[in-house]
N, C-alpha and C positions, 0 to 999 in steps of 0.2 A: 094148631092147638086142639086138644081133645076135650069135649064137654063131658063131664062125669057128674051124674046125679047121685046124691048121697042117700036118697030115699027110693022106695019102690024096689023094682027088680034088680037094679044096679047097685043096691046098697052094699052088698057083700063085696062086689068088685071095688067099690069106692073105698071101703074099709081096708081091704088088702093093699090097695095102692097107697093109701095114707100111711099104713104101717111100714111099707117099703121105703117111702120117702123119709119117714122119721129115722130110719136106720141108715140114711145116706152117709152119716159120719163114719161108718165103718168101711167106706170104700177102700179096697185093698191097694196097697202100694207094692205088693209082693212082686209084681211083674218087673219093676225097675230096681228092686232092692239089690240083686246081685251086682249089677253094674254100679250102683251108687256106693255100695260097700267097698268095692274094689277101688273106686276113685278116692273115697275118704281115706282108706288105708294107705294108698300110695302117696297122697299129699301129706299125710301125717308122718310117714316114714321118710320120704325123700324131699319134702319141702318144695323150694322154688323149682327144682328140676322137673318134678311131676306137675306142679302148678302151671308152669309155662308150656309144657307139652300139651296139657289138656286145653289151655287157653288158645293155643295155635289150632288145635283140632276142632274145638267146639265154638270158640268165640271169634274166629277169623283174625286172631292176633298175628301180626307180622313179626318175624323173628327180630327185626330191627326196632320194634316198638317197645317202649317201656310199659310195664304193667301199671305203673302209677301215672295218673294224668296230672299234668303240670297246672299250676295256677294260671300261667299265661294262656294255656289252651282254653280253660273255662272262661277267662276274662275276654278272650277274643270271641268266643261263642256268644257271650252276652252282648258285646258291641255289635255283632253281626245280626242280632235278633231283631225282628220287626218291632218297632216301638209299641204297637198295640198289644203284642204278646208280652212285652216287658211289663206294661201296665197291668195286664191281666194277672201275670204271675205275682206282681207286687201286691195287688189287691187280695188275691187268694192267700198269700203268705201272711198278710196283716190279719186277716180274719182267723186263720188257723192259729196264729200266735196268740191272739186275744182270747180265743176259746181255751187254749191250753193253759194260759195264765190263770183263768178263772177256775180251771180244774185242779190246779196244783194244790196238794194238801199242805197244811200248815203244821209247824212245830207248836207244841203247847205244853203247859204245865197246869196241874190241878192239885189241890190239897183236900182229899176226901175226908180227912180228919186231922186234928192238930198233931203235928209230929210226923206226918207222912206227906211227901210230895211225889207225885207221879206225873208222867208226861211222855211225849214222843218227840224224837228228832227226825226231821225229814232230810235225807241225804241222797244226792244223786249217785247213780252207778258210775264207776270209774270210766267205762268204755262201752260203746255199742257199735254193732255193725248193721248198717241199713242196706238191705238188698232192694235194688230197683230193677224190675224186669226190663229186658230190652228186646222182647220178641216181636209179636205181631204189630204192636203199636208202641211209639215212644211214650213213656209215662213220667213226665216231669212232676205230675201231681203226686205220684207215690213218693218222690223225694221230699216234696213239701210235707207230706203227711207223716213221714217217718223221722225226718231230721228235726223239724221245728219243735215237736214235743220234747225231744231229747235236749235241744238247746234251752228250752224253757225250764226243764228240770235241772239244768246246770251240769250235764254230762261233759266231762273235760275232753275226752277223745271220741270223736264221732267219725266212723269210717264208712264210706259208701262204696259198694261194688255194683257194677252194671255191665253186662256184656254188650259190646258194640253200642255204646251210648250215643243217642241221637244228639244233634246240635241243641235241641231244646233242653235235654237233660243236662248237658254240659253247662249251658247258660244258667240253669237253675242252681247248679252247684256254686257258681260264682255269686249269684244273688244271695245265697245262704251263707257264704263265706266258708265253704267246705275246702279244706286243704289236703285231706287224705282220701283220695278217690282212685279206685282201681278199675281197669277195663276188663273185668272178669265176671263170669256168671256160673250158673249151674251148680252141680254138686261140689266141684272143685273150689268155687268161691266160698261155699259154706264151710268146707274143710279148712281153708286158709283162715277164715274168721274164727272158727272154733278151736283150732289147734295151733295156729300160727306157723309161719315159715320164716326163712331168713329175712325176707323183705316186708312181711306183714305180721306184726305182733298180734297175738290173739286178742279177742275182745271178751267182755264179760257176758254179753247178751247179743243175740241176733234177732232182728225184727224185719218185717216186710214180706210181701207175698212172692210167689214164684210158681214155676211149672211143677209137674209131677216129680221131676228129679230133685228140684230144690226142696219141695215139701218132704219127700222121703229122706233127704239128707238132714233136714232140720230135725226130723223125728229121731234119726240115728244119733245125732250129736247132743240130744237134749239133756243127757246126764253128764256131759262134759262141759257144756256151755248152755246157759239159759236161752230159751226162745220165747217169742211172744205167743204164737198159736200156729196151728196147722191150717193154712188157708186153702180151702178147696175151690171148686168152680163157683162162680158168682150165683147168687140166689136172689130172687125177688118174689114177694107176695104182695098182692093188692087185694084188700078186703073192702068192698064198697058196694053200696046200693044206690049211690047218688052221683058217681063219677061220670065224666064224659067219656064215651067209648073210644074216641080218637086219642085222648090223653092217656087213658089206661093202656091202650095198645102201644102207644109211643114209648111209655116207660118200660113195658115188657120187652119190647124190641131193643131198647137202649141197653138193658142189662144182659139180654140174651146174646148181643153181639160180642160180648167179652170172650166167649168160649163156646165151642159146640156142645160142651157138657153142661152149660148153664141151666139152672132150674128156674122156670117162670110159671107162676101160678096166680090165677085170679079167682077170688071167692066171692060169691054174691047170692042173694035170695031172689034176684030179679032175672027171670028167664030171658026177657027181651034184651036186657043189658048184656047177659052172658053171650047170647047169639051175636049181638052187634060187635062185641069185643073179639070173638072168634073171627068174624069176617074182616074186621079192621086189621088185626094182626097179620092175617093172610095177605091182605092187599099191601100193607105198608112194608112188609119184610121182603117183598119180591126182589129188591135190589140189594139185599143184605144177606149174602149166602151163609155167613156164620150164624146170624140170628135165625135164619130159616132152619138150619140144622138143629139148633138148640130147641126151637119151638116144636119141631117135628118129633124130637126125641123126648124132651122133658118139659113140654108145655101143656098145662092143664087148666081148664076152667071147672071149678067145683060149684055146682048149683045145689044150694042147701035149703033146708026148710025154714030155718029161723035165724035171726041175728045172733042168738046165743050159740047156735051150732057153728056159725061162721067164726065167731070169736074163739070158741074152743079149738077148732081146727087150726086157726092161725097160731095160737099158742102152742099147740102140739108140734107144728112145723118149725117153730123157732127160727124164722127166716133172718138172713143177713140184712136185707132191705125190706121194709114194710111201709106201705102207704095205706092210710085210713082216711075216712071222710072228714072228720072234724076233731077239734081239740077234746071234745067229750069222749071220744074213743080211747084216748090215752089211759083212761081209768081202768080199762079191761086188758090192756097190753101188759103181759108179764114177760114174754120171751121174744126179743128181737134185737138185732144189732144196732140198727138206726131206724127211726120212724120219721116218715114224711107225712105232713098233715094237709089235706085239702087239695083242691084243684090247681092251685098256683104254686105247688111245691114239687116240681119234677125231680125225680131221683138224681139225675146227673148234676144238679146243683150241689148236692152233697158230695158227689165224686170230686168236685173241683174247688168250690169256693165258699160254701156256707161257714165253715169253721170246724164242725165236728169231724172226727177222723173217718176216712173212707176205708181204712184197713179194719175189716169187721169179721166177727166170728161166722163160720160156715159149718155145714154138716151137723146141725143141731147144737153146736157149742154155745149158741145164744141162750141156752137154758142155764148156763153157769157163768158166763162172762160177757162183758160188753166189748166194744171195739178198742183198738189201740188208743192209748191216751198217755198223758204225761205221767200217770201213775205207773205205767210200765217201765219208766226210766228212773224211778226213785225207790228207796227202801225206807221203811219206818223202823227206827231204833227206839225201843221203849226205855224209859228211865225211871228209877225209883230211889228215893232217899228218905231214910228214917232219922229222927232224933231219938235220944234216949227215951223220951216220953212216949213217942210213937211206938217204939219197939216194946216197951213195957206193956202198952195197951193191946197190941195185936200179937205179940210174941207167943203168949200162952195158947192162943188158937192155932197158930202155926205148929207149935210143939205137939198139940193134940193130933193134928193131921200127920205129922212126921211119925209119931208113935204108932198111929193106926196103920201106916204103910210099912212099919218095921225098919225104917231108915234111921239108924241110931246116929250116924254121922250128921245127917240133916238136923236132927234134934239138938245135938251137941253144939253145932255151929250157931244155933239160935240161943240156947240156954246159957252158953258161956258169955253172951253179951248182955243178957237181960239184967237190969239193975246196975250195969256199969255206967258210971258218969262220963 
C-alpha cells in the first residue's frame, strides 16, 4: 500500500488521485463488448442451440448433461454437506431473512381530506434471475443474499444460474427450496434470463454480481430486462484514528483477496497508525497473492490533516464497504454501501451472516443507491379514490392546472364529473 499525504508538497498528487478514484465508476467495458454482444445476439436468435454451445465452451458442460439441475442433485449435495456448514448456512439464512422481513415496505391507505383516499400497494415482481458466480471461489453466500430477499418479497418464480456450481452452492439451493437452477454462467446466462430460450423462460429482472463479461452483458440487456446494478471490483474504505492496525490490515486484505482489481483504502489523521497499517498489510498479505496484487495496484493510505477532511474524503469516495470507529461516526456518513462500526465488526461478518445484503453498490454508485434489498424485488402501485365531495373540493384546482397546460381533454375529464352525484 502507498502512503499519500493530503497536505504539503504531495497535496496536488493526492487530489489528482482522489479525483481518479472518484471516476472509477466509468471503468470501460469496451474491451469485452464485441464478444458479449455476439453472445447475446446468438442466444437471442438461436435459443438453446447457442446457449448449450456456449455452456460447453465456457462452463465445462458435458454434452450429456442437462442445463437444469435436478432437485435430487441439490438434495444429495445437502445430505453430503458437513453438519457444521449446514448449521452455518442455516444461521446465515435466518439472519438474512429476518433482516429482509424488516425491510419489506408495507401497503397503506390515507385520507388527506374528506372524500379522497390515497395509498400504495406493494406487489412482488413476477420473476427474477439470480446470478451466482462460480469462478475463483464457490459463493453460496451470494445465493443466500440474492434468493432470500426475493422469497421474502413474494416473487413467484426465482431462477438461479451458476457456472460449474460447487457442492456448497448446490446444497444451498436445497436449503432455500430452489427448484429452477441452471448450470450456466457468463454472458450467455444473462442472455437466456433476459430474452428466454426454449428451455428457460425469460425473467423480469436479473440480480447478482459477476465478472466483466457478466457485468457488460447486464448493461447491454438493461433496456430489455431490469437489472439491479453494475457490480464492479470490491471496494473497502476504513476511516479510523482509533483502530487496531492488525484488525485494519486484516479487513483490507479480506476484501482485497476478492479481485486483483479491488480497491482498498485507509484514511486517518494519525501518522503512526498509518505507518503501522502499511507494515501490517505487507506482512499479512504475503501468503495471499490476489490480495497482494490488489494492494500493490489499488491500495492507499491517506494521511489527512483533520477528522473533517477524513470524513469529506470518505463521502467523496462513496465506498462499497466502510468501517468507522464508533456509532457517533454514523452521523457524518452520507455515501456508503454498508457500514461496519467499531473494532469488533470485521467486514467479512457482513459478507456472510449479519443479515444486511452483501451485494452492494460499487464505482461511486453508493452516492445514489444502497445495496440489494427486498425493495429490489417489489413494485409500489399507487392508489387514489375520490367521492363526489372530494372531487368537488379538489377538482377546480386540477381544472386550473389542466387549463394552464392547455390540455383540454384533461380538463373535460374532470369537469364532466364535478357535481355529478
